C-alpha positions in Angstrom: 0.0 0.0 0.0 1.2 3.4 -0.9 1.4 6.1 1.7 1.9 9.8 1.4 3.8 12.0 3.8 3.2 15.8 3.8 5.9 17.5 6.0 6.0 20.8 7.8 7.3 22.3 11.1 5.4 23.1 14.3 5.8 23.2 18.0 6.4 19.9 19.8 3.0 19.3 21.2 2.1 16.8 18.5 3.3 13.1 18.1 6.9 13.0 17.0 7.6 11.9 13.4 10.3 9.5 14.5 7.8 7.5 16.7 5.2 7.5 13.9 7.6 6.3 11.2 8.9 3.5 13.5 5.3 2.5 14.2 4.5 2.4 10.5 7.7 0.6 9.5 8.7 -1.6 12.4 12.2 -2.8 12.1 13.1 -0.2 9.5 16.4 1.6 10.0 16.6 5.3 9.2 19.6 7.5 9.8 17.7 10.1 11.9 20.8 12.0 13.0 21.9 12.5 9.4 18.4 13.3 8.3 17.6 15.9 10.9 21.1 17.4 11.0 21.3 18.0 7.3 17.8 19.5 7.3 18.8 21.9 10.0 15.8 21.4 12.3 15.6 24.2 14.9 16.2 23.4 18.5 13.0 23.1 20.4 11.0 22.0 17.4 10.3 18.6 16.1 8.9 17.0 12.9 5.4 16.1 13.9 2.4 14.1 12.6 -1.1 15.2 11.9 -3.4 12.2 11.4 -5.3 12.0 8.2 -8.4 11.3 10.2 -8.4 15.0 11.2 -8.8 15.9 7.6 -11.4 13.3 7.0 -13.5 14.9 9.7 -13.4 18.2 7.7 -11.0 20.0 10.0 -9.3 22.7 7.9 -6.1 24.1 9.5 -4.6 27.3 8.2 -1.3 28.9 8.9 -0.1 30.6 11.1 -2.6 29.2 13.6 -1.3 25.6 13.5 0.2 24.6 10.2 -0.1 20.9 9.4 3.2 19.1 10.0 3.0 15.6 8.7 0.0 14.2 6.9 -0.1 10.4 6.5 -2.6 9.4 3.8 -3.2 6.2 1.8 -2.8 6.1 -2.0 -6.6 6.3 -2.4 -6.8 9.5 -0.4 -5.2 12.2 -2.7 -7.9 14.7 -1.7 -6.8 14.6 1.9 -3.1 15.0 0.9 -4.0 17.9 -1.4 -6.0 19.5 1.3 -3.1 19.2 3.7 -0.8 20.8 1.2 -3.2 23.7 0.7 -3.5 24.2 4.4 0.2 24.9 4.6 2.2 21.7 4.3 5.6 22.3 2.9 6.1 19.3 0.6 5.1 15.7 -0.1 7.0 12.5 -0.3 5.2 9.3 -1.5 6.2 6.1 0.2 5.7 2.8 -1.7 7.3 -0.2 -0.2 9.6 1.1 2.5 13.2 1.2 1.3 15.7 2.3 3.8 18.2 3.5 1.2 15.9 5.8 -0.6 13.4 7.0 2.0 16.0 8.7 4.2 17.2 10.9 1.3 13.7 11.7 0.2 12.6 12.5 3.7 15.7 14.8 4.1 14.8 16.8 1.1 11.2 17.1 2.1 12.2 18.2 5.6 14.5 20.9 4.2 11.7 22.2 2.0 9.4 22.4 5.0 12.0 24.2 7.0 12.7 26.7 4.2 9.0 27.4 3.9 8.7 27.9 7.6 11.7 30.2 7.7 10.3 32.4 4.9 6.9 32.5 6.7 8.6 33.5 10.0 10.7 36.1 8.2 7.6 37.6 6.6 5.9 37.7 9.9 8.9 39.4 11.5 9.1 42.0 8.8 5.4 42.8 9.4 6.0 43.1 13.1 9.0 45.3 12.4 6.9 47.6 10.2 4.3 47.8 13.0 7.1 48.5 15.5 8.3 51.4 13.3 4.8 52.8 13.1 4.2 52.6 16.9 7.5 54.5 17.5 6.9 57.1 14.8 3.4 57.8 16.3 4.9 58.1 19.8 7.6 60.4 18.6 5.2 62.6 16.8 3.0 62.8 19.9 6.0 64.3 21.8 6.8 61.3 24.1 9.7 61.9 26.5 13.0 60.6 25.3 13.4 58.0 28.0 9.8 56.7 27.5 10.4 56.5 23.8 13.5 54.4 24.1 11.7 52.1 26.7 8.8 51.8 24.2 11.3 50.7 21.5 12.8 48.0 23.8 9.3 46.8 24.9 8.1 46.6 21.3 11.2 44.6 20.0 10.8 42.2 22.9 7.1 41.7 22.5 6.8 41.7 18.7 10.0 40.0 17.6 10.1 37.6 20.5 13.7 38.1 21.7 14.4 37.0 25.3 15.6 40.4 26.2 16.3 43.7 24.5 18.6 46.5 25.8 19.5 50.0 24.5 22.6 51.8 25.4 23.4 55.4 24.5 26.8 56.9 24.1 27.4 59.7 26.6 28.9 62.9 25.0 32.4 63.7 26.1 32.8 60.3 27.8 34.1 57.0 26.4 31.3 55.0 27.8 27.8 53.8 27.2 24.8 54.3 29.5 21.9 51.8 29.8 18.7 53.7 29.1 16.1 51.0 28.3 15.7 47.3 28.8 12.8 44.8 28.3 12.5 41.1 29.2 14.7 41.4 32.3 13.7 42.7 35.7 15.7 45.7 36.8 16.6 44.1 40.1 18.5 41.4 38.2 20.8 43.8 36.4 24.0 44.5 38.4 25.0 48.1 38.9 28.1 47.6 36.8 26.0 47.0 33.7 24.5 50.4 33.7 27.7 52.0 32.5 30.0 50.2 30.0 33.3 51.6 28.8 34.1 51.3 25.1 35.5 47.8 24.5 33.7 46.3 27.6 31.4 43.4 26.8 29.7 42.8 23.6 28.1 46.3 23.6 31.4 48.0 24.2 33.0 45.9 21.5 30.3 46.9 19.0 30.7 50.6 19.9 34.4 50.5 19.7 34.7 48.7 16.4 31.6 50.0 14.8 30.3 46.6 13.7 27.9 43.8 14.7 29.3 41.7 17.5 28.0 38.2 18.3 28.4 36.6 21.6 27.4 33.0 22.4 27.3 31.6 25.9 30.6 29.8 25.4 32.6 32.8 24.2 35.0 34.9 26.2 33.2 38.2 25.6 31.2 39.3 28.6 27.5 39.7 28.1 26.2 43.3 28.0 24.0 43.0 31.1 26.3 40.6 33.0 23.4 38.1 33.3 24.3 34.5 34.2 22.2 32.7 31.6 23.1 30.9 28.3 21.9 33.3 25.6 23.2 34.2 22.2 23.6 38.0 22.2 23.9 40.4 19.2 25.2 43.9 19.7 24.4 46.3 16.9 26.0 49.8 16.8 23.5 52.7 16.4 25.3 55.4 14.3 24.7 58.6 12.5 27.4 58.5 9.9 30.7 58.3 11.8 29.1 59.4 15.1 28.2 56.7 17.6 24.8 57.2 19.1 24.5 54.0 21.0 24.2 50.2 20.9 21.2 47.9 20.5 21.4 44.5 22.3 19.2 41.5 21.1 19.4 38.3 23.0 17.8 34.9 22.3 18.0 31.4 23.8 17.7 29.9 20.3 20.7 31.1 18.2 18.7 30.7 14.9 16.3 33.4 16.1 19.3 35.8 15.4 21.6 34.0 13.0 19.0 33.1 10.5 18.6 36.8 9.5 20.9 38.9 7.4 23.2 41.5 9.0 21.6 44.2 6.9 18.3 43.6 8.6 19.8 44.4 12.0 21.6 47.4 10.6 18.3 48.7 9.2 16.7 48.2 12.6 19.6 50.2 14.2 19.2 52.8 11.5 15.5 53.3 12.4 16.5 53.8 16.0 19.1 56.3 14.9 16.4 58.3 13.0 14.3 58.0 16.1 17.1 59.2 18.4 18.4 62.1 16.4 15.5 64.5 16.6 14.8 63.6 20.2 18.5 63.9 21.1 18.5 67.4 19.5 15.4 68.4 21.5 17.0 67.0 24.6 20.2 69.0 24.1 18.0 72.1 23.6 16.1 71.2 26.8 19.3 70.7 28.7 20.6 74.0 27.5 17.4 75.7 28.6 17.5 73.9 31.9 21.1 75.0 32.5 20.2 78.6 31.6 17.2 78.4 33.9 19.5 77.1 36.6 21.9 80.1 36.1 18.8 82.4 36.2 17.7 80.8 39.5 21.1 81.1 41.0 21.3 84.8 39.8 17.8 85.4 41.3 18.9 83.8 44.6 22.1 85.8 44.6 20.3 89.1 44.0 17.4 88.6 46.5 19.2 87.1 49.5 21.6 89.7 50.9 22.5 87.6 53.9 25.7 85.7 52.7 24.9 82.5 54.5 21.3 82.3 53.5 22.1 83.2 49.9 24.5 80.2 49.8 22.0 77.9 51.4 19.3 78.8 48.8 21.8 78.4 46.0 22.8 74.9 47.1 19.1 73.8 47.3 18.5 75.2 43.8 21.6 73.4 42.5 20.7 70.0 43.9 17.2 70.2 42.5 18.1 71.4 39.1 20.9 68.9 38.5 19.0 66.1 40.2 21.8 65.3 42.6 21.0 62.8 45.4 22.8 65.1 47.8 24.2 68.6 47.6 26.2 70.2 50.4 28.0 73.5 51.4 31.4 73.0 53.0 33.4 75.6 54.9 37.1 75.2 55.4 38.4 77.5 58.3 42.1 77.5 57.6 42.9 79.8 60.5 41.1 77.6 63.1 41.9 74.4 61.2 38.3 73.3 61.1 36.1 71.7 58.5 32.3 71.9 58.5 29.4 70.9 56.3 27.0 73.7 57.2 24.1 73.0 54.8 22.8 70.1 52.7 19.9 69.3 50.4 18.7 65.7 50.1 16.6 64.3 47.3 13.1 63.7 48.7 13.0 60.3 47.0 16.2 59.1 48.7 15.8 56.5 51.5 19.3 57.1 53.0 18.7 60.4 54.8 21.3 60.5 57.5 22.8 64.0 57.7 26.2 64.9 56.3 26.4 67.9 58.6 29.4 67.7 60.8 32.4 69.6 62.2 35.8 68.1 62.6 39.5 69.1 62.7 40.9 70.1 59.3 43.7 67.5 59.1 44.8 64.5 57.0 42.8 63.9 53.8 40.6 66.9 54.5 43.6 69.2 54.8 44.8 68.0 51.4 41.3 68.5 50.0 41.3 72.1 51.3 44.6 72.8 49.6 43.4 71.4 46.3 40.2 73.4 46.4 42.1 76.5 47.4 44.2 76.1 44.3 41.1 76.0 42.2 40.9 72.3 41.5 37.6 70.5 40.9 37.6 67.2 42.7 35.9 64.3 40.9 35.6 60.8 42.4 33.7 57.6 41.4 33.7 54.1 42.7 36.0 53.2 39.9 38.4 56.0 40.2 38.9 57.8 43.6 40.6 61.2 43.5 44.2 60.9 44.9 44.3 61.9 48.6 40.6 61.5 49.1 40.6 57.8 49.9 40.0 58.1 53.6 37.1 60.5 53.4 35.7 58.7 50.3 35.7 55.4 52.2 33.7 57.1 55.0 31.2 58.5 52.5 30.7 55.1 50.9 30.5 53.2 54.2 28.1 55.6 55.9 26.0 57.0 53.0 26.5 54.7 50.0 28.0 57.5 47.9 29.0 56.3 44.4 30.1 59.5 42.7 31.2 63.0 44.0 32.1 66.3 42.5 33.5 69.1 44.8 33.8 72.6 43.4 35.5 75.6 45.2 33.8 79.0 45.4 36.8 81.3 44.6 37.6 84.7 45.9 37.2 84.4 49.7 39.6 85.6 52.4 42.9 83.7 52.7 41.7 82.1 56.0 38.2 80.9 54.8 37.1 78.8 51.9 33.6 77.8 50.7 32.9 74.9 48.4 29.9 72.9 47.3 29.6 69.3 46.4 27.1 67.1 44.5 26.8 63.4 45.3 25.0 60.5 43.6 24.0 57.4 45.5 21.8 55.6 43.0 24.4 55.3 40.3 28.0 56.3 39.6 27.3 59.5 37.7 30.0 60.5 35.3 30.5 64.3 35.2 31.2 65.6 31.7 33.4 68.6 30.8 30.3 70.5 30.1 29.0 69.8 33.6 32.3 70.9 35.2 32.3 74.1 33.1 28.7 74.8 34.2 29.5 74.2 37.9 32.6 76.4 37.6 30.5 79.2 36.1 28.0 78.8 39.0 30.8 78.9 41.5 32.1 82.2 40.0 28.6 83.6 40.1 28.3 82.6 43.7 31.7 84.1 44.5 30.6 87.4 43.0 27.3 87.3 44.9 29.0 86.3 48.1 31.4 89.2 47.7 28.5 91.6 47.0 26.5 90.2 50.0 29.5 90.6 52.3 30.0 94.1 51.1 26.3 94.9 51.5 26.4 93.3 54.9 29.3 95.6 55.8 27.5 98.6 54.4 24.3 97.6 56.3 26.3 97.3 59.6 28.0 100.6 58.9 24.6 102.2 58.0 23.1 100.8 61.2 26.0 102.3 63.2 25.7 105.6 61.4 21.9 105.6 61.9 22.4 105.0 65.6 25.0 107.8 65.7 22.6 110.1 63.8 19.8 109.3 66.2 22.1 109.9 69.1 23.2 113.2 67.4 19.6 114.3 66.8 18.7 113.5 70.3 21.7 115.6 71.4 20.7 118.5 69.1 17.1 118.3 70.4 18.3 118.3 74.0 20.8 121.0 73.6 18.4 123.2 71.5 15.6 122.7 74.1 17.9 123.3 77.1 19.5 126.4 75.5 16.2 128.1 75.0 15.8 129.0 78.6 19.2 130.8 78.9 18.6 132.6 75.6 15.2 133.8 76.8 16.9 135.0 80.1 19.7 136.7 78.2 17.2 138.5 75.9 15.1 139.5 78.9 17.9 141.0 80.8 19.2 142.8 77.7 15.7 144.2 77.2 15.6 145.4 80.8 19.0 147.1 80.3 17.7 148.8 77.2 14.5 150.0 78.7 15.5 150.9 82.3 19.1 152.0 82.0 19.2 153.5 78.5 19.9 157.0 79.9 22.9 155.7 81.8 24.5 154.0 78.8 26.8 155.8 76.4 26.6 155.3 72.7 29.0 152.3 72.8 27.1 150.7 75.7 23.8 151.1 73.9 25.3 149.5 70.8 26.5 146.5 72.8 23.0 146.0 74.3 21.4 146.2 70.8 23.9 143.6 69.5 23.1 141.3 72.4 19.4 141.6 71.6 20.0 140.9 67.9 22.2 137.9 68.6 19.7 136.6 71.2 16.9 136.8 68.6 19.1 135.0 66.0 20.0 132.3 68.5 16.4 131.8 69.4 15.4 131.4 65.8 18.4 129.1 65.2 17.4 126.9 68.2 13.8 126.8 67.0 15.0 125.7 63.5 17.2 123.0 65.0 14.4 121.7 67.1 12.1 121.6 64.0 14.9 119.8 62.1 15.3 117.2 64.8 11.5 116.7 65.1 10.9 115.9 61.4 10.3 112.1 61.3 10.3 111.8 65.1 7.3 113.9 66.2 4.7 113.9 63.5 1.0 114.6 63.5 -1.1 112.2 61.3 -1.3 112.9 57.6 -4.7 114.0 56.2 -6.3 115.3 53.0 -5.1 118.9 52.9 -6.2 121.8 50.6 -2.9 123.2 49.3 -4.8 126.4 48.2 -5.8 127.1 51.8 -2.3 126.5 53.2 -0.6 128.6 50.6 -3.2 131.4 51.2 -2.2 131.4 54.9 1.5 131.6 54.1 0.9 134.5 51.6 -1.1 136.3 54.2 1.8 136.0 56.7 4.2 137.3 54.1 1.9 140.1 52.9 4.0 142.9 54.4 7.3 141.6 52.9 5.7 141.1 49.5 4.2 144.6 49.5 7.5 146.2 50.6 9.2 144.7 47.6 6.2 145.2 45.3 6.4 141.5 44.3 4.1 140.2 41.6 2.8 136.8 42.9 1.3 134.3 40.5 -0.8 131.4 41.8 -2.7 128.7 39.8 -6.4 128.9 39.2 -6.9 125.3 40.3 -5.2 123.4 43.2 -5.0 119.7 44.1 -5.4 118.2 47.5 -2.5 116.3 49.0 -2.2 113.7 51.8 0.1 115.5 54.2 0.6 117.0 57.7 -1.0 120.4 57.5 1.8 121.8 59.8 4.6 120.3 57.7 3.0 121.5 54.4 2.8 125.0 55.8 6.5 124.9 56.8 7.5 123.8 53.3 5.7 126.6 51.5 6.6 129.2 54.2 10.3 128.4 54.0 10.4 128.3 50.2 8.4 131.5 49.7 10.4 133.3 52.4 13.6 132.2 50.8 12.3 133.5 47.4 11.6 136.9 48.9 15.0 137.1 50.6 17.0 136.4 47.4 15.1 138.6 44.9 18.1 141.0 45.0 17.9 144.4 43.3 15.4 143.1 40.7 13.3 146.2 39.6 10.3 144.0 38.7 10.4 141.1 41.2 8.0 138.2 40.7 7.3 134.9 42.3 5.2 132.1 40.8 3.7 128.9 42.3 2.6 126.0 40.1 2.1 122.2 40.0 1.8 119.1 37.8 0.3 115.7 38.7 2.0 112.3 38.0 1.7 110.4 34.7 -1.5 108.4 35.7 -3.2 111.5 37.0 -3.0 113.6 33.9 -6.7 113.0 33.0 -7.8 114.2 36.4 -5.6 117.3 36.8 -4.4 119.6 34.1 -0.7 120.1 33.8 0.2 123.6 34.8 4.0 123.2 34.6 5.8 123.4 31.3 7.7 120.1 30.8 9.7 121.0 27.7 12.9 121.3 29.7 15.4 118.6 28.6 16.4 116.1 31.3 13.6 117.0 33.7 12.4 113.9 35.5 8.9 112.7 35.1 6.5 113.0 38.1 5.8 109.5 39.5 2.2 108.2 39.5 0.3 109.1 42.7 2.4 112.2 43.3 2.0 115.9 42.4 5.0 118.2 41.7 4.9 121.8 42.9 7.3 124.5 42.1 8.2 127.9 43.6 9.9 130.2 41.0 11.5 133.6 41.4 13.4 136.0 39.2 16.0 136.9 41.8 19.8 136.5 42.0 19.9 132.8 41.2 22.3 130.1 42.4 25.5 129.0 40.8 25.5 125.3 39.9 28.4 124.6 42.3 26.2 125.6 45.2 22.9 124.0 44.2 23.4 120.8 46.3 25.1 122.5 49.2 22.2 124.8 49.9 20.2 121.8 51.4 23.0 121.2 54.0 22.4 122.7 57.4 24.2 126.1 58.0 25.2 126.4 54.3 24.4 129.8 53.0 25.1 131.8 49.8 28.2 133.9 50.3 27.5 136.5 47.6 24.6 138.1 49.4 24.0 139.0 53.1 20.5 138.2 54.2 18.9 137.3 57.5 18.5 133.6 58.2 19.8 130.6 60.1 20.8 128.5 57.2 18.6 125.6 58.3 15.3 126.4 56.4 16.1 124.5 53.2 17.4 121.6 55.3 14.0 121.4 57.1 12.2 121.5 53.8 14.3 118.7 52.3 13.8 116.5 55.4 10.1 117.0 55.4 9.7 116.2 51.7 11.9 113.2 51.7 10.4 111.8 54.9 7.2 111.2 53.0 8.7 109.7 49.9 9.0 112.9 47.9 11.9 114.5 46.1 13.2 118.1 46.1 15.5 119.7 43.5 16.5 123.1 42.2 17.1 124.6 38.8 18.9 127.9 38.6 21.5 130.0 36.9 23.2 133.1 38.3 21.1 136.3 37.8 18.2 134.2 36.2 16.3 133.3 39.3 15.7 129.9 40.9 13.0 127.3 40.7 12.5 124.8 43.5 10.6 121.6 42.5 9.2 119.2 45.1 6.8 116.3 45.0 4.0 115.5 47.5 1.6 112.5 47.7 -1.7 113.2 46.0 -5.0 112.8 47.8 -7.8 111.2 45.8 -10.7 112.2 47.9 -11.4 115.5 46.2 -11.3 117.2 42.8 -9.0 120.2 42.4 -10.5 123.3 43.8 -10.8 126.5 41.7 -8.4 129.2 42.8 -7.2 132.7 41.8 -3.9 134.1 41.0 -2.2 137.2 42.3 
């Protein structure tokens, strides 16, 4: 009886072909080793049998669900054999009377055909999965997925879709001859040793591929170390990811069945790496830009801290916190080396909130041994770098303590230059989760930050010195003002007595005094009057800012009217033309202080009119920029360089056409007891000082514009009251 074998390949859950053939041909001898070896049957698969009865029952099997493997049919069942072939069988071999010499060869050829068909089907399926893999990554990239998430997605997709035991992606670190593990799939992270996260060029299969720029195979029996240092027999393929001559990273594919890797052409793996390169490049570019923005943001934050914290110690503490957060360091510390007292101290630290090891690094200890050497290196401007693979010379003792107590795996220590010879500040960044490799760009950034902190520290120390000096000066000024107030107050009684006795001499004993004696008494009275006015002015000067009545909404028109009325006789004697505005604002001020300001300025204007044949005095005002709609501007603002009136204030002026003031004296006239030398007028020399102190004590500004023989204009600003519209007024 003829029999027909239809042969294919499937998983080993069906009856083995060897057992079936031996059952069909008992006693027959087949060279199975030669047959299967030459056919190249994959490990873990077997040639299997599908009974013809399954086909007779009408069970149609289609690839890739469960392709038929071996169909055994009698000669009178060609339909079943044809159906099996259509359902996915690879080839057929007819068996007449069993012949050991011919059957083995025919079976071998049939098996090879079946394996080739299966290989092609698997390859087509893998290409389809690869296309889907590319589509998924392209969509994720277009959606703006983070770089790390995108690479992890690539590893997960390769592991799930192409069926590799594990997939890993390493990226080349710029400026360092090493690779960093950034994504892995198929392996639990806990199984990966810490040494596998960073590989030097030439280390393991991944390092070999990166160093030589070609595919590197590693079988379990070879001497090359596996990329992830896993203790399991896997075939591993490392594929360099490149952009032209520039290394971007390495792709690791591992499989327990070597044929899963070796059955494919190298160009296919290179194409896969090329797709990853196209994926990495734009994201890498965006990441570089993001890192640059982050670094600039860090510098801005440090600058902000430096400019807003004027206390030197607090400024450094805030900067260390910002530094640790921005650079994602596990620990950041501020160290102080007191070279005079030979002490070392960690005065401040920032600990990553996610870190479980939170024992403090703050400590004080003698500056000796390794720490003394560290101080000298930092003082010389060196940046100290240490990792678990390479400890900085001279740091071993301190490094061992950091590793033993805190689990530190990498450290960078940066000096802050420019302090005093006996005191040195430095900051350090530490990593505990991995041995961070600090690049030249990182070192340059940290040096720049250290320089910025040094400048800010110097400024803060200078400001602190100025603040202390200002405090001392303020205390002395307060003491001096108290002294002036006390002396002025205490001297009033003797002056009053002196004037009283001089008046008695003049009234009762005038007839007994000769001409010289009468002149002496008159001089005593005049000087007593001057001294009384001077003491009163000094008292007023010392009271400004110390003894104040509450501010209120005051009508400037009413106050100026009172002052003009008091000066009526002096104005009439000089025949002064006084011009006042038609409208007046209201200000928020002390009525008494406002009267003092206008009284002193108008009195001053009358005194210094000089020999002007047509003397005139003018008073005017202008509101601030935001108040222009409410109050009309009555001051011409065409003068070049004239400062704008701040919002919420109103600027008044008192202008005369008198003798004027030379520019050299225009600032000195506000100093107590400073008087113009070119004219002799009555006065104590304190009036303008009182005006200046009153105006500035309420946030105002006073200034003068004048030229000799062209008069003078005094400008001063007062806070505007919003509770009333400007009142109509007249002009004289």
